[in-house]
N, C-alpha and C positions, 0 to 999 in steps of 0.2 A: 333533282334535276339530271337527265341523264347520263351516262360517265362521258357519253362523245360530245355531247353538249356544253356539258362543264369543261374541257380539254379544250372548243374550240374559242369557248370564252377569255381561259386562261391565256391563249394561243395570242386572241386578240387584244388582250390588255398590254403581254410582252412586247409585243410587236408595235405600240404606240409608245408606252416606254421608251423602249426601246428610239423610237426615233428622236424619242423630246432625248436623250442621252448623244444622240449621235450627231442632232443638232448644233449642240451645246459645246462636241468636242472639236466640229469642226468652226461654228467662231471662236472660243476660244482658242486653236491651234493658228489661224490665218491670220487674228489681230493681232498673236503671239509673233508671227513669221516676219508680219509688217512690221513692227515694231523696230524687229533686231535687222531688217536688213533697209528703213525705210527714215528709221530716227536715231538722234543723235544722242548720248548722253551732252553734252554741249550745247543741244538745242534750247530756244526756251520754251516752258510749258505748252503744249497746244490748247486753247480752251472751246471745251466741246457743248455745254452752255452756262451763258456766263463768263464770269470770272472764278467760279468757284465749283466747273466740276472740269477737268480737263486731266491730258495725259501728259507724265514724266514717263522717261525711260530710266526703269531700275531694272536691280535684278538683283534675288537673293537665296540663301544658300539656304537656306530651312527649312522651316512651316510655312503656312499662310501668315498675309498678310507680314515678310519682310521679316521672321521672329527665324535669329541665329539658331544652330543648337552643336557649337562649338568646334574646337580648331583640328582635332583630326577625324581620321578617312572613319574611322568608325564609327562614329558620330553620324555624319551622314550615310553610310552603311548603310545601318543598322534603322533611322529615320526610310530612309527607302524603302525598304525589306519591310517595315511595318507600315509603310504605306500600300507594300503589291497584299501583306497579309491581309488588312483591313481593305482592299479591296474587292477581292474572296468572297470575306467573310457577308460583305452587304452585298455582294452579286447574288452571293447561296440567300437569304434571308430574302433577299430582293423577290428571288424565285419560289420562294415557299409559299411567302405572303400572298403571292398573286394565285397559286392553285388553292391556300384555304379562303379565296372570295372576297379579299377585302376590297375596300375602297379603289378610285382609280387614284384617287386625291392623294392618297397617301401613297401609293404605287409608283408616285412622281417626285414627292417629295424626297423616299428612298434614291431613286433615278437622278436628280437634283443631287443628291449629297458624293452617289457613286460615278457622275460626269465631272465633277469639279477635283474629286479627289484623283479621275485617274486622268484631268487631264495636266493638273499638274507632275505626276510622277513621268507622264510622255519626259519633259521637258528633260525631266533629271535621267529619264535612261537615254537619250539620241541626241538631245542639243549638241551635248561637247563634241560629237562628232561629223553633227550635218552645219554646224558655225563654227570660223573658225575660232582658237584659242588666244583672249588677246591680256596679258598680263601686266599691262599699264590702266586696266582699267581698275578702279575704285574696288568693284564687287569679283572679281577674281583674288584679291590680292585680300590673305587668311594669317596672320601674327601665330607664331607655332605650329605653324603644319608642317616643317620642318620640309620646303618643296619649293625650289629655286628658281626662278627666269628670269630670261633677258629685257630688261626692260627699256630702249633704247637711251640714251643718256644718260636716265635715272642709275641706270648702274642693273644689277639684282633685287629681285624683289621678294617677295617672300610671296605665294600663291598657293589659291586652293588647290586639293588635290582634282583631278578631272579625270573623265571618265563613263561607262559603263554603268548606271545609277549615281551617278554624284555631278550631274551637273545642276545647274544653277536654273531654278525657277523666274522668268521672267514675268514681270512687275509694270504695271502702264495707267491706271485709274485713277487718281484723286481727288480728294473732298475739300478743297480750298476756303473752311470757314470758321467763324472761332465762334466760340458763347457768349452774347452778351458780358459786358464786363459788369453791371447788374448782378450778376451771378457768383454767391459767395462759392472760394475754393477755384471752381470751374473760370471766371468771365476770364475773358482775353486767349486762352491756349484756347488748342485746335480740337477744334469738334471730333474729328474721326482722322490724324496724323499718316497713318500707314496707306501705304501706297500698294493696292490690290489688281486681279486680273478677271476673268470671266468666271475661271473656275475657282476662285475664292468666293462670288459673288454668288456662284451657286450650290457649292457647300453651303453656305450662313442664308442663303434664298429658304433648302430646304429644311433642315434644322429648325428656324423661323417657323415652319409652314408645320412643325411636325407639334413644336411646342404650344402653341399658340390653338392647333388643330386637335389640341391627344386626348381630350375627353371622347371628339367625334371620333376618331382611331381605334382608341383604346376606352370604348364606356365600361362601366365598370356592371355586373350581372348582381342584383342582389340574390342570395342562397335562397333556394328552393324555387326564384323564379324561370317561368315557363322560359323559353326559346321560345316569342312570340315577335316574328320582324315586323317591323313597323311599313307603312306606307309607303317611303322613298325606297325603302331597298329593295320592295318590292316592287317598284314599277322601275328601276334601277334595274334589277334582273330582266324585267320584261324587255325593255328597252333591252340591253343586249343579247337577252334570246333573236328579240325581231330581226337586228342589224346580223347575224352573221346568219341568219334563216336563208 
């Protein structure tokens, strides 16, 4: 394939996947901003589908699905820096794989992970500057932080560190259903108790897609096997060439 045509195909793939990433980030941030400005932690859950899928406003100080990362400033800062490094690595791998001519589906899976990680990083980077800090909120309180703030009639309370790369991540979606009682050990317990957001869902979808489709994304070549493209790959390449030309 001519180099100029190959570059056009790579550029087209990156634009398409980039658009998917941008849409996920936009949706993620719009929902988070709406929740922070319109939903109170004191409100009753908002049912979206029946009474088993709902919106519950919470914030977490750590990783995905509400997991925490200690009470010190360095733990949170290390997590945010790790996210930046991971996002940079994912982005580099993403472009490299596009240049290598991998399937569009694989690029989209990588893009989903990239979008999710970036969406949660945006919260940590900027939300403490955009929205007022409320020390009376339980998700802003952190025992052992060594930082104190006045909380109305409760007096001084110990709160989390705030600032660039130290903000909370906003979560809102929750599945509210339990395992059937007849299932050993799990019966009656929540199927998935964590509260999550669009970014968490995007990361999960990307990872699951790669796990399910890994044989298609990373086919094993037998030793001394000739590199012959299958009919599907040839058809995909032909379609991409026709669209760009």
